[in-house]
C-alpha positions, 0 to 999 in steps of 0.5 A: 507116233509113240506112246507119248505123243498118243498120250499127248493128243489125247489129253489135248483132245479130252482138253478140248472136250472139256471146254466145249462142254463149259462154254456150253454149260455157260451158254445153258445157264444163260439162257435160262437166266434170259428166259426167266428173266426176259428183257429189260425196261426203264422205269423210275425211282423217285429221288427223294421223298415228294409231299401229296399233292405237289406237283411234279417234275422230271428232276424229281426222279430217276431213270433205272432199268429192270426186267419187264416181267418184274414190274406191276401193270401200273409203272410208270415206264415214260415220264410223259405221263407226269406233264401237269400231274400231281402227286396223290399220296406221299411218295418215298424216296427210292420207291418206283413211281406207279401211275397210282400214285399220281393224279391230274390237277383239276382244272377250273370250268368256265365261270369258276375263279380259284380261291384259297384259305387257311382252314385249321388242320383240327378242324378241316377233316385234317389228312382226309381232304385231297385234290378232286374232293367235294365239301361243303363249307360251314361257317359260325357267326357271333349272335348280333346285338339285340339278343339274336342267337350265334349261327352256323351256315353253309355258306357253299355246299359242293365246293369242289377242291383243287389243290391242299398246301402243306401244313402251315403254323400261324398265329391265332389271335382272339379276345383270349389271347394269342395261340400257335396253331396249324392250318392247312391252304386250300384252293377251291374252284367255286363261281363268283357268289361262293367266291364272295360267300367264302371271302366274307366267311373268312372275314368275318366268321369266327370259324370255318371248317369244312365237311367232306362230301361222300363221293356220289352223295352231292343232294341239293340241300334244302333252305331251311338246313343251310342255318342252324341255331341253337334253339332249333334243338328246343 
């Protein structure tokens, strides 16, 4: 073997060694990335904005894959988790679905009925009442003939809200004319008697308002506290 052939063999061996070194470097980088990223899992991304209290369905979400270590413990990884659930907050397009964004829709108990009424957005604790909340329902009545004073009554105490609809424009007609306003349909789970009380108030009261009851704060209301007239403050 002459000197030129020896140089050729040496160069060939060096090329092979460089190729092996490069391959080993690539494997090392891949192994390092895998050790940092870890295996991928399925998550779900919101396709478009979803309003609060909206029932959820599969078509509102799209499947994505991402490293498991990047997901929070509350991430939804199986759409079976949304069955019978509603959005508890506004779900923004592109955000990952989390279990704390959804709640189970409250169900009726034996002996209860659903009744929905329109509540003025300005006087109904707008934006603060959600499904599952507890409220007192107040109604104000004009004084009857004979000089009787106007009254404010607690029609139902500790009423359970099971659904809150979307803000809806309505026409408010009164002796002072007609004006545009907005109201929210709110559905309650009530006994038959309380359902009748709410229906009566919606039909004959001048105004129906809601007062949000703090969690755990559902005291029994004394009979004398259910009706208020201005002369009580004299």
